[in-house]
C-alpha distance (Angstrom), angle and dihedral (degrees) to the residues before:
residue distance angle dihedral
M1 . . .
S2 3.78 . .
P3 3.78 121.2 .
F4 3.83 87.9 -117.2
W5 3.81 91.9 61.3
H6 3.79 92.6 46.6
A7 3.79 90.7 49.8
W8 3.82 98.3 44.5
R9 3.79 107.1 23.1
K10 3.81 94.8 105.3
E11 3.79 92.2 50.9
I12 3.82 91.7 45.2
I13 3.81 92.3 49.9
R14 3.79 90.7 45.7
G15 3.80 91.2 49.1
V16 3.80 92.9 49.1
A17 3.80 90.7 48.5
L18 3.81 90.9 49.4
F19 3.79 91.2 48.1
C20 3.82 91.3 50.8
A21 3.81 90.7 48.6
V22 3.81 92.6 50.1
L23 3.80 90.5 46.0
G24 3.80 90.2 51.1
V25 3.79 92.6 49.8
W26 3.81 90.4 47.8
L27 3.80 92.8 49.9
F28 3.81 90.4 47.3
A29 3.80 91.1 49.0
R30 3.80 90.7 50.8
Y31 3.79 89.9 49.8
V32 3.82 91.9 50.5
H33 3.81 90.5 45.4
A34 3.81 91.1 51.8
R35 3.80 92.4 47.9
I36 3.81 93.4 48.6
H37 3.80 90.6 44.6
E38 3.81 89.9 51.4
S39 3.79 90.9 47.2
L40 3.79 92.3 51.5
A41 3.78 94.0 43.3
T42 3.82 95.2 49.3
G43 3.79 110.9 12.8
L44 3.81 98.5 48.4
P45 3.83 96.5 50.4
A46 3.81 89.7 45.2
A47 3.80 92.2 50.9
L48 3.79 91.8 46.8
G49 3.79 89.2 46.5
E50 3.80 87.8 58.9
L51 3.81 88.5 50.0
R52 3.79 90.1 52.1
S53 3.80 92.6 49.2
A54 3.80 89.5 52.6
F55 3.82 88.9 64.9
D56 3.79 101.5 26.8
P57 3.79 110.6 117.8
E58 3.81 88.9 -148.7
A59 3.81 92.9 56.0
G60 3.77 133.2 67.2
G61 3.78 97.2 -120.7
A62 3.77 128.4 140.6
M63 3.80 91.1 -76.9
G64 3.79 100.6 24.9
G65 3.79 121.9 83.8
H66 3.77 126.1 -27.7
G67 3.79 99.8 -59.6
A68 3.83 94.1 -63.1
K69 3.76 134.2 68.3
H70 3.78 114.7 -92.8
H71 3.80 108.6 -130.5
G72 3.79 99.3 179.5
P73 3.80 126.9 93.6
R74 3.79 119.2 -77.2
M75 3.75 116.7 -116.7
T76 3.80 128.0 -139.3
G77 3.78 125.2 -135.8
A78 3.78 128.5 -146.7
P79 3.84 114.6 -76.9
W80 3.79 117.6 -97.5
T81 3.81 114.6 -146.3
Y82 3.78 135.1 -167.5
H83 3.82 133.8 -179.4
A84 3.78 128.4 -173.3
K85 3.79 137.8 158.4
V86 3.79 113.6 -107.1
A87 3.80 123.3 -175.2
P88 3.82 122.6 -136.8
Q89 3.82 112.7 -83.3
Q90 3.79 91.8 22.7
W91 3.81 119.8 117.6
V92 3.78 134.2 -111.0
W93 3.82 111.6 -164.6
I94 3.82 123.7 -168.3
R95 3.83 116.8 -167.5
N96 3.78 120.3 -171.7
T97 3.80 140.8 159.7
R98 3.81 106.3 -160.2
G99 3.76 120.7 14.9
S100 3.78 143.5 50.7
I101 3.80 129.7 -75.6
T102 3.80 117.6 -147.1
V103 3.81 123.2 -175.9
E104 3.80 125.8 -165.9
P105 3.80 131.4 174.9
G106 3.79 113.1 -88.5
T107 3.78 134.7 -158.9
G108 3.77 130.3 -121.0
D109 3.79 124.1 8.3
S110 3.82 100.3 -59.8
V111 3.78 130.7 90.9
A112 3.80 114.0 -133.6
V113 3.81 117.8 -156.8
T114 3.80 128.3 -173.9
A115 3.80 121.1 -174.1
V116 3.80 125.1 -172.9
K117 3.81 124.5 -168.7
T118 3.79 121.7 -146.5
Y119 3.79 123.3 -173.3
G120 3.77 145.1 163.5
S121 3.77 116.5 -164.0
G122 3.80 94.3 -15.2
D123 3.79 126.1 101.7
P124 3.83 110.7 -107.6
A125 3.80 89.2 -155.7
S126 3.82 88.9 65.8
V127 3.81 89.0 75.6
Q128 3.79 120.4 58.9
L129 3.79 132.0 -170.4
V130 3.77 114.1 -127.9
T131 3.81 131.8 -170.2
A132 3.79 120.6 -155.5
P133 3.83 114.2 -175.7
Y134 3.79 116.3 -165.5
A135 3.79 137.6 169.1
G136 3.80 93.8 -84.4
G137 3.80 98.2 46.0
I138 3.80 138.1 -73.0
A139 3.82 136.9 -47.2
I140 3.81 120.3 -155.9
C141 3.79 118.3 -170.1
A142 3.80 142.3 179.3
V143 3.81 104.6 -142.2
A144 3.79 140.3 157.5
V145 3.77 115.4 -83.9
G146 3.78 110.8 -84.6
R147 3.80 94.9 21.9
D148 3.80 99.7 98.6
D149 3.79 87.6 133.2
L150 3.82 90.3 70.8
C151 3.80 92.7 68.6
G152 3.79 115.1 94.0
P153 3.80 144.3 141.1
D154 3.80 98.7 -94.1
E155 3.79 143.5 16.7
R156 3.80 92.5 -78.6
G157 3.80 90.4 57.4
Y158 3.80 98.6 51.0
E159 3.77 134.0 49.4
L160 3.79 117.3 -155.9
H161 3.79 94.6 -124.8
G162 3.77 126.0 133.4
P163 3.79 130.2 -178.7
R164 3.78 111.4 -69.4
R165 3.79 120.4 -119.8
S166 3.78 90.3 25.9
D167 3.80 130.0 122.7
V168 3.80 95.2 -168.1
A169 3.82 113.7 133.8
V170 3.80 127.2 -171.7
D171 3.81 122.4 -153.9
F172 3.81 115.5 -160.2
T173 3.80 127.4 -156.3
V174 3.80 115.2 -170.2
R175 3.80 128.2 -171.0
L176 3.77 104.2 -158.5
P177 3.83 125.2 -157.3
R178 3.80 120.5 -128.1
R179 3.81 118.3 -75.5
V180 3.82 93.6 5.6
R181 3.81 115.7 138.5
F182 3.78 118.0 -124.5
G183 3.80 136.4 -156.8
A184 3.81 128.0 -179.8
A185 3.80 137.0 176.7
T186 3.79 133.6 177.1
I187 3.80 135.8 158.1
L188 3.79 101.3 -144.0
G189 3.78 115.2 23.3
D190 3.79 146.9 59.1
V191 3.80 125.5 -86.5
H192 3.82 117.0 -146.8
V193 3.80 124.0 179.8
T194 3.82 127.0 179.1
G195 3.77 131.3 173.6
A196 3.81 97.4 15.5
Q197 3.81 118.6 158.6
A198 3.79 102.3 -174.3
P199 3.83 142.7 46.9
L200 3.82 118.5 -46.5
V201 3.81 133.3 -155.9
L202 3.82 110.3 -173.9
H203 3.81 125.4 172.8
T204 3.81 135.3 168.9
V205 3.79 132.1 163.9
S206 3.80 99.2 -152.5
G207 3.78 114.5 15.4
D208 3.79 143.7 56.4
V209 3.80 127.2 -76.0
D210 3.80 118.0 -148.9
A211 3.80 119.6 171.8
V212 3.80 138.9 169.5
T213 3.80 120.6 -169.6
T214 3.79 142.4 151.0
G215 3.80 94.2 -144.8
G216 3.75 141.4 55.4
P217 2.91 170.4 -116.7
V218 3.81 95.5 78.8
S219 3.80 128.5 -172.4
A220 3.82 115.4 -177.5
R221 3.79 123.8 171.1
S222 3.80 139.5 170.6
V223 3.80 129.5 172.2
N224 3.80 96.8 -161.8
G225 3.79 108.9 20.3
G226 3.78 145.7 47.7
V227 3.81 124.3 -75.7
H228 3.81 121.3 -149.1
V229 3.80 121.5 176.8
R230 3.81 124.1 179.0
I231 3.81 117.9 -169.6
T232 3.79 111.6 -178.0
A233 3.81 96.7 -176.0
F234 3.78 140.1 1.8
G235 3.77 123.2 -130.7
D236 3.79 93.0 170.9
T237 3.79 143.5 36.4
G238 3.80 96.9 -115.9
A239 3.78 126.9 136.9
V240 3.79 128.4 -101.0
S241 3.81 116.4 -140.1
I242 3.82 121.6 -179.5
V243 3.80 118.8 176.4
S244 3.80 134.0 174.1
V245 3.79 131.6 162.6
N246 3.80 100.9 -165.8
G247 3.78 108.2 17.6
S248 3.77 145.3 49.9
A249 3.81 122.6 -71.4
T250 3.81 119.8 -147.5
A251 3.79 129.6 -179.3
E252 3.80 122.5 -174.1
L253 3.80 108.3 -167.8
P254 3.82 134.5 175.4
P255 3.84 113.5 -76.2
Q256 3.82 90.2 -126.1
L257 3.77 98.9 60.1
D258 3.81 134.4 164.7
A259 3.79 107.0 -167.2
D260 3.79 147.8 125.6
V261 3.79 104.1 -124.5
E262 3.81 129.9 -159.5
A263 3.81 125.2 175.2
H264 3.79 130.3 173.3
T265 3.80 135.7 177.7
V266 3.80 128.6 173.1
N267 3.80 98.5 -161.2
G268 3.79 111.1 21.1
S269 3.78 146.9 48.6
I270 3.80 132.4 -85.8
M271 3.80 122.5 -136.3
T272 3.81 122.6 -176.2
D273 3.81 137.0 -178.9
Y274 3.79 90.4 -160.7
P275 3.82 123.4 82.1
L276 3.79 95.6 -102.0
P277 3.82 127.5 133.4
V278 3.81 120.2 -115.8
S279 3.80 116.8 -153.1
A280 3.80 131.4 -168.8
K281 3.80 121.2 -143.3
F282 3.80 115.1 -174.1
M283 3.81 97.9 -63.6
A284 3.79 103.6 -10.7
H285 3.78 132.7 78.5
E286 3.78 120.0 -146.8
L287 3.78 138.4 -173.3
K288 3.77 124.7 -168.1
G289 3.77 131.1 162.1
Q290 3.77 150.6 100.7
V291 3.78 125.5 -80.5
G292 3.79 116.5 -159.3
K293 3.78 111.5 -34.5
G294 3.82 93.6 -18.9
G295 3.78 122.1 -140.8
R296 3.81 106.3 122.4
A297 3.83 112.3 88.3
V298 3.81 115.3 -129.4
H299 3.82 116.1 -177.1
I300 3.81 123.1 179.4
T301 3.81 120.1 178.3
T302 3.78 137.4 169.1
V303 3.80 133.9 158.7
N304 3.80 103.1 -156.2
G305 3.79 109.1 21.6
S306 3.77 147.1 53.7
I307 3.80 127.7 -80.6
N308 3.80 123.5 -138.8
L309 3.79 122.4 -170.7
K310 3.79 108.3 -172.1
K311 3.77 139.8 173.7
A312 3.80 110.5 -114.6
L313 3.79 100.4 -128.8
């Protein structure tokens, strides 16, 4: 054997062994990454699909129908309407279980609410519409008969429970006065807001959230659905929080922005119009940095979905 081999064989063998060990760890990590990625991409939507079917009025889940899928046409009840004066900076809260919540800009100083029940085999009388005025505004809720006490001005004052074994859904349309704050929550249904000029709190379990406002703070969250918030101007220093579990998360913010931004996704990409660095750590992608002078907190999070941080042009 050559003198070189005699002099360096231990180091060469050690180096080869180290290389093989690192290669093995890398291959194992890629395998784990692929398995987790596959689990998130297929298992999570499937599990959330089962959650959706449990509340879907068209399905025979635990809270939909009478143990079997209803195949007949859904019927529509007479519209329920409500009007009340609401001062600027007061709150209007809408609490629902099944059904969409749509908000449009109103005129004058009164909120106008229309609610329409749809149902298949369920009894529409099993769900009642309740109004609960309080010092800070008004709460309007779709609740089971006899549960008026569940209706309140915030999440602590209302439980998202509807009558079991019922397929009754309630779709709300709200015409909101200028500078009135708005909060909405539903289990199964989309939440759409346009023309808002004050803080928003928007939550759904299975459905999309889409909101446009000129004021903050804004909190928008969906478990199984995409979240899209467009804020064309800020008249406050409030935070922006956008959260989804299975769905994309998009924030359109003013081009001239002073904020401390954090974004995180486990299974998805991050795109940004602002000069902020995006880093990848094993599976996740993260973004963290200061825009302008900083100050306002902007948090965007999803587990299985992409994140888009755009300038609202």
